[in-house]
C-alpha positions in Angstrom: 95.3 98.0 112.6 97.9 100.7 112.1 97.0 103.5 109.7 100.6 104.0 108.8 102.5 101.5 106.7 104.6 99.9 109.4 106.2 97.0 107.6 110.0 96.9 107.7 112.0 98.5 105.0 113.6 96.0 102.6 116.7 96.8 100.4 115.4 97.6 96.9 117.2 94.8 95.1 116.0 92.2 97.6 112.4 93.7 97.5 112.2 93.6 93.7 113.3 90.0 93.7 110.4 89.0 95.9 107.6 91.0 94.2 105.0 89.5 91.9 102.1 90.9 89.9 99.8 91.7 92.9 97.7 94.8 93.4 98.7 97.1 96.3 100.6 100.1 97.5 104.3 100.7 98.0 106.7 103.3 99.5 110.2 104.0 98.2 112.8 105.4 100.6 116.3 106.9 100.4 119.4 105.5 102.2 118.2 107.2 105.4 114.8 105.4 105.1 113.0 108.6 104.5 110.0 108.2 102.2 110.6 109.7 98.8 107.7 108.2 96.9 104.3 106.6 97.6 102.7 104.7 94.7 100.3 101.9 93.9 99.8 99.1 91.4 96.2 99.0 90.1 94.2 97.2 87.6 95.9 98.9 84.7 99.5 98.3 86.0 101.6 96.1 83.8 103.1 93.4 86.0 101.4 94.7 89.2 103.6 95.8 92.1 106.8 94.4 90.5 106.3 96.5 87.4 105.3 99.7 89.3 108.2 99.5 91.8 110.7 98.7 89.1 109.6 101.7 87.0 109.5 104.2 89.8 112.8 103.0 91.3 114.4 103.9 88.0 112.7 107.3 87.9 113.7 108.1 91.5 117.5 107.7 91.6 117.7 108.0 95.4 115.6 104.8 95.9 117.3 102.4 98.3 114.5 100.7 100.2 111.0 99.6 99.5 108.0 98.3 101.5 104.7 97.1 100.1 101.2 96.2 101.2 99.1 93.9 99.0 95.5 95.0 98.9 92.7 95.2 96.4 91.7 98.5 98.0 94.9 100.0 96.5 93.4 103.4 95.6 91.8 104.1 98.9 94.9 102.9 100.7 97.2 105.1 98.5 95.1 108.2 99.3 95.2 107.3 103.0 99.0 107.0 102.9 99.3 110.3 101.1 97.1 112.0 103.6 99.1 110.6 106.5 102.4 111.8 104.9 101.0 115.3 104.4 99.7 115.4 108.0 103.1 114.3 109.3 105.3 116.4 107.0 103.2 119.1 105.6 103.7 118.1 101.9 103.6 115.0 99.7 106.9 113.0 99.3 109.4 114.7 97.1 109.1 112.4 94.1 105.2 112.6 94.2 105.5 116.4 94.0 108.1 116.1 91.2 105.7 114.0 89.0 102.8 116.4 89.8 100.2 113.7 90.1 96.7 115.1 90.3 95.0 113.9 93.4 92.1 115.2 95.5 92.7 114.4 99.1 90.9 115.0 102.4 92.6 115.7 105.7 93.6 113.2 108.3 94.7 114.0 111.8 96.2 110.7 112.9 97.0 110.2 116.5 100.7 109.5 117.4 
């Protein structure tokens, strides 16, 4: 199993049309498919992934693509994706920094 989210990017409009109320994690990307936000839909999320992706795509004007992973371990997976992004890029995605989400993270040193 890959530690990174390796599913293909889907255009935002197409991705939103296929989302339902599942729990899970998601990544939003800009037109160059660079990650700009990592988020999750948890037990308190209204309308699950569909609601969270819709809300955050409106907050992040550069959103052009989305990819999701349905999982009940959404919070652990979210933290893991954030740690991987920080290990690869040295900082959280731009929109995560903009919204100043409080999160305590460990350190990952993923191979390759």
